[in-house]
C-alpha positions in Angstrom: 0.0 -0.2 0.2 1.3 3.2 -0.9 0.3 6.5 1.0 -0.6 9.8 -0.6 -1.6 13.1 0.6 -5.5 12.4 0.4 -5.0 8.8 2.5 -4.4 8.4 6.0 -2.9 5.0 6.9 -3.7 3.8 10.4 -2.7 0.5 11.9 -5.4 -1.9 12.6 -5.7 -5.1 14.7 -6.7 -8.0 12.2 -6.4 -10.8 14.5 -5.3 -11.8 17.7 -3.8 -15.2 19.1 -2.7 -16.3 22.7 -1.1 -19.4 25.0 -1.7 -20.2 28.4 0.2 -22.9 30.0 -1.8 -26.0 31.3 -1.0 -25.8 34.5 -3.6 -24.1 36.9 -2.2 -23.0 40.2 -5.5 -22.2 42.5 -6.3 -20.6 45.5 -6.6 -23.3 47.5 -3.4 -24.9 46.4 -1.7 -21.4 46.9 -2.8 -21.2 50.5 -0.8 -24.3 51.4 2.2 -22.6 49.8 1.6 -19.6 51.8 -0.2 -18.0 54.6 -3.1 -16.9 52.2 -7.0 -18.2 51.3 -9.2 -17.8 48.9 -11.3 -15.4 50.8 -8.5 -12.9 51.3 -7.1 -13.3 47.5 -10.5 -13.0 45.9 -11.7 -9.8 48.4 -8.5 -8.1 47.9 -7.2 -8.7 44.2 -10.2 -10.7 42.8 -8.3 -13.7 41.4 -9.3 -17.5 41.7 -6.8 -19.4 39.2 -3.6 -18.1 37.6 -1.6 -20.2 34.6 1.9 -21.4 35.2 4.5 -22.5 32.9 6.3 -25.9 34.0 9.1 -27.5 32.3 13.0 -27.3 32.2 14.4 -24.7 29.8 10.7 -23.3 28.5 10.6 -19.6 28.9 8.9 -16.6 27.9 9.6 -17.6 24.2 8.1 -20.9 24.4 4.5 -19.3 25.5 5.5 -16.4 22.8 5.9 -18.7 19.8 2.7 -20.1 20.8 0.3 -17.5 20.7 2.0 -16.3 17.6 0.9 -19.4 15.7 -2.3 -19.3 17.3 -2.5 -15.5 15.6 -1.1 -17.4 12.0 -3.5 -19.9 12.0 -6.5 -17.8 12.6 -5.5 -15.4 10.1 -4.6 -17.6 7.7 -1.3 -15.6 7.0 2.0 -16.8 5.7 4.8 -16.2 8.7 7.0 -15.3 5.8 5.0 -12.1 4.7 5.8 -10.7 8.6 7.8 -7.5 8.3 8.5 -7.2 12.3 7.9 -8.6 15.5 7.9 -6.5 18.6 8.1 -8.3 22.1 6.9 -6.5 25.3 8.1 -8.6 28.4 9.8 -8.1 32.0 10.5 -11.8 31.9 12.8 -12.5 28.4 14.7 -15.9 28.4 17.9 -14.1 28.6 19.5 -11.0 28.5 20.4 -11.6 24.5 19.2 -12.4 22.1 16.3 -11.1 22.2 12.6 -12.7 23.1 11.3 -11.3 19.9 14.2 -13.0 18.0 13.7 -16.7 19.2 9.9 -16.3 18.8 10.4 -15.1 14.7 13.0 -18.1 14.1 10.6 -20.4 16.0 7.7 -19.3 14.6 9.3 -19.1 11.5 9.3 -15.6 10.8 12.3 -15.7 8.4 11.8 -12.3 6.9 11.0 -10.1 10.1 13.6 -8.3 12.6 12.3 -8.3 16.0 13.4 -6.5 19.1 11.6 -6.3 23.2 10.3 -3.6 24.8 10.5 -3.5 28.7 7.5 -1.4 30.1 6.3 -3.9 32.6 2.7 -3.7 32.8 2.4 -1.1 30.3 4.8 -3.3 28.0 1.6 -3.9 25.2 0.4 -0.9 25.0 4.1 1.1 24.7 4.9 -2.2 21.9 1.5 -1.4 20.0 1.9 2.3 19.9 5.3 1.7 18.6 4.6 -0.6 15.9 1.7 1.5 14.6 4.2 4.3 13.7 5.9 1.7 11.5 2.7 1.2 9.7 1.4 4.5 9.6 4.8 5.7 8.1 4.3 2.8 5.1 7.2 1.2 5.9 5.8 -2.0 6.3 2.5 -3.7 6.1 2.1 -6.8 8.1 3.6 -6.3 12.2 3.2 -8.7 15.2 3.3 -7.3 18.9 3.8 -9.7 21.5 2.8 -9.4 25.1 4.5 -12.3 26.9 5.5 -12.9 30.5 6.5 -15.7 32.8 6.1 -14.4 36.3 6.4 -17.3 38.0 10.4 -17.1 37.2 10.5 -13.9 39.2 8.0 -14.3 41.9 8.6 -15.6 45.7 6.0 -18.1 46.6 6.7 -17.2 50.2 5.6 -13.8 49.8 1.9 -13.6 50.4 2.2 -10.0 49.2 3.0 -10.8 45.5 2.6 -14.3 44.8 -1.2 -14.6 44.5 -1.2 -11.9 41.9 0.9 -12.9 39.2 0.2 -15.9 36.5 2.0 -16.7 33.1 0.9 -16.3 29.9 1.1 -14.4 25.8 -1.1 -12.5 24.0 -0.2 -11.6 20.4 -1.5 -9.2 17.7 -1.3 -8.5 13.8 -1.0 -5.1 12.6 -2.1 -3.7 8.9 -2.7 -0.8 7.1 -6.2 0.4 7.2 -7.6 3.4 5.1 -11.0 3.2 7.0 -10.3 5.2 9.8 -10.2 1.9 12.0 -7.3 0.6 14.3 -5.2 2.7 16.7 -6.8 6.6 16.5 -4.8 7.9 19.6 -2.3 7.1 22.0 -1.3 8.7 25.7 1.7 7.2 27.3 3.5 8.1 30.6 6.6 6.9 32.8 8.1 8.2 36.0 11.2 6.7 37.5 10.4 8.4 40.8 7.9 5.3 41.3 10.8 2.7 40.9 11.2 2.5 44.5 7.8 0.8 44.9 8.3 -1.7 42.2 10.9 -3.3 40.8 13.4 -6.4 40.7 16.9 -5.7 41.8 19.1 -7.8 40.8 20.1 -9.6 37.6 21.0 -6.6 35.6 24.2 -4.3 35.5 23.7 -2.8 39.0 23.9 -6.1 40.8 25.0 -8.9 38.7 23.8 -12.6 40.1 25.8 -13.4 43.1 25.2 -15.5 46.2 24.7 -12.5 47.8 21.8 -11.6 45.6 20.4 -15.0 45.7 20.4 -15.5 49.7 19.1 -11.8 49.6 15.8 -12.7 47.5 16.7 -9.7 45.3 15.8 -11.8 41.8 12.2 -11.6 43.0 9.4 -9.0 42.2 9.4 -6.6 45.3 6.3 -4.5 45.4 5.3 -2.2 48.0 1.2 -2.7 47.5 -0.5 0.7 49.2 1.5 3.3 47.0 1.7 1.1 43.8 -2.6 0.7 44.3 -2.9 4.8 44.9 -0.7 5.3 41.7 -2.3 2.6 39.2 -5.6 4.1 40.5 -5.0 7.6 39.6 -3.1 7.5 36.7 -4.9 4.7 34.8 -8.4 6.3 35.5 -6.8 9.8 34.7 -5.3 8.6 31.1 -8.5 6.8 29.8 -10.6 9.8 30.7 -8.1 11.9 28.8 -8.2 10.1 25.5 -12.1 10.1 25.9 -12.3 13.7 26.2 -9.3 14.3 23.5 -11.4 12.3 21.1 -14.7 13.8 22.1 -16.0 10.3 23.3 -18.6 9.7 25.7 -19.5 6.5 28.1 -22.0 5.6 25.4 -19.6 5.9 23.2 -17.0 3.3 24.1 -17.8 -0.4 23.3 -15.1 -1.9 25.8 -12.6 -1.0 28.4 -9.6 -3.2 28.0 -7.8 -2.3 31.2 -4.5 -4.6 32.5 -5.6 -6.6 34.8 -3.6 -6.3 38.2 -6.4 -5.8 40.6 -10.1 -5.8 40.3 -10.7 -3.0 42.6 -8.1 -1.0 39.9 -10.4 -2.2 37.1 -13.6 -1.2 39.0 -12.2 2.3 39.7 -10.9 2.8 36.2 -14.6 1.8 34.6 -16.6 4.0 37.1 -14.3 7.2 36.5 -15.0 6.6 32.8 -18.9 5.8 33.5 -18.8 2.5 32.1 -21.0 -0.4 33.5 -19.7 -3.7 34.3 -20.7 -5.2 31.2 -18.7 -3.0 29.3 -15.3 -3.6 30.9 -13.4 -6.8 30.1 -12.4 -8.7 32.7 -10.4 -12.3 33.4 -8.3 -11.5 36.4 -10.1 -14.3 38.0 -9.1 -16.8 35.5 -5.4 -15.7 34.7 -4.3 -12.9 37.2 -1.9 -10.5 36.3 -0.3 -11.7 33.3 1.9 -8.5 33.3 2.4 -7.4 29.3 0.2 -10.2 28.2 -3.1 -9.2 29.9 -4.5 -6.5 27.3 -3.9 -8.7 24.4 -5.3 -12.0 26.2 -8.4 -10.1 27.1 -8.8 -9.1 23.5 -8.4 -12.7 22.7 -11.1 -13.7 25.4 -13.4 -11.0 24.0 -12.4 -11.5 20.4 -15.9 -12.9 19.4 -18.3 -10.2 21.3 -15.9 -7.6 19.0 -17.7 -6.0 16.1 -15.8 -3.9 13.4 -16.0 -0.4 14.2 -16.2 -1.0 18.2 -14.4 1.7 20.2 -11.9 0.5 22.7 -10.2 2.2 25.4 -7.2 0.1 26.4 -5.4 1.5 29.8 -2.7 -0.4 31.9 -0.1 0.8 34.4 3.4 -0.5 35.3 6.2 -0.8 37.6 8.6 1.8 37.1 6.1 3.4 36.9 4.6 3.4 33.1 1.0 4.3 32.3 -1.1 5.0 29.3 -4.0 4.8 27.2 -4.8 3.9 23.4 -7.8 4.6 21.9 -8.5 1.6 19.2 -11.5 1.3 16.8 -11.6 -2.6 16.0 -11.6 -3.6 12.4 -13.5 -7.0 11.9 -16.3 -8.9 13.1 -14.8 -10.8 15.8 -14.5 -14.8 15.2 -14.5 -14.4 11.7 -11.6 -16.3 9.6 -9.7 -14.6 6.9 -8.6 -16.4 4.0 
């Protein structure tokens, strides 16, 4: 497709795939591992089960490959037609090569180049916005964005403040050019390193390379201070989602779904309430999968795909460690559940 002066190209999602590991860790089993209970987790977080990737040598690329293969099979797209793959993750298989490169190799994307993007739970919408620029510029025609995290690899299952929250999973979307006014319309993305003290993984990078000390001190696990993270998430997710609505002259009636990051049911509810949306117009699957970090939003789209119609207005909103946060206004490009040839 050639871009002309009177033809605005947008990046539209034309397919979605996902992968969730077979093993399910429920609250009953978790309560035998750490001092917690189903009632405590459900009332404070809203999670019933989470999927955990088991097996030696299986990392984030294992899940990402399967999400991409699911996507390609559904859309009937040849892997060799993919130009670029971006993987949003904070749990890469290794420091290098990038997880995107490994996924591309395993899934047969022989002509695509790839790179990883790290923005914690906001990673998918940051990557989606980044990928859209390659489409809008006319540089590429088929781009895959993956959100994938194996959070079980960096969670201390003796820490009751973090282990009930997270799960493993991967989601992937295909972006293609659109000239009907569908796809990614607007985005508002933010970050503030001042929040790093409240949510981080201390060791494993260049400041604190792995050592006996870092392992003994449990610095390779997620550290989270619940209250400041909760307050910042409620404020920033809601503010940015409302900002996107106001900037694009959208009322609550105009929005088909809020697609929120699945971190905490109370944060999701607060964001929907601020936007004036009823519960039935908010995508929620945290009870089934927990917080899969960069994978939550694409897994939501996959979970709700059959309910979506061409032209539906979606607001994607997220908040993550670092801090990172943002919202995206997206017009859905196809009737969900349909197969393309």
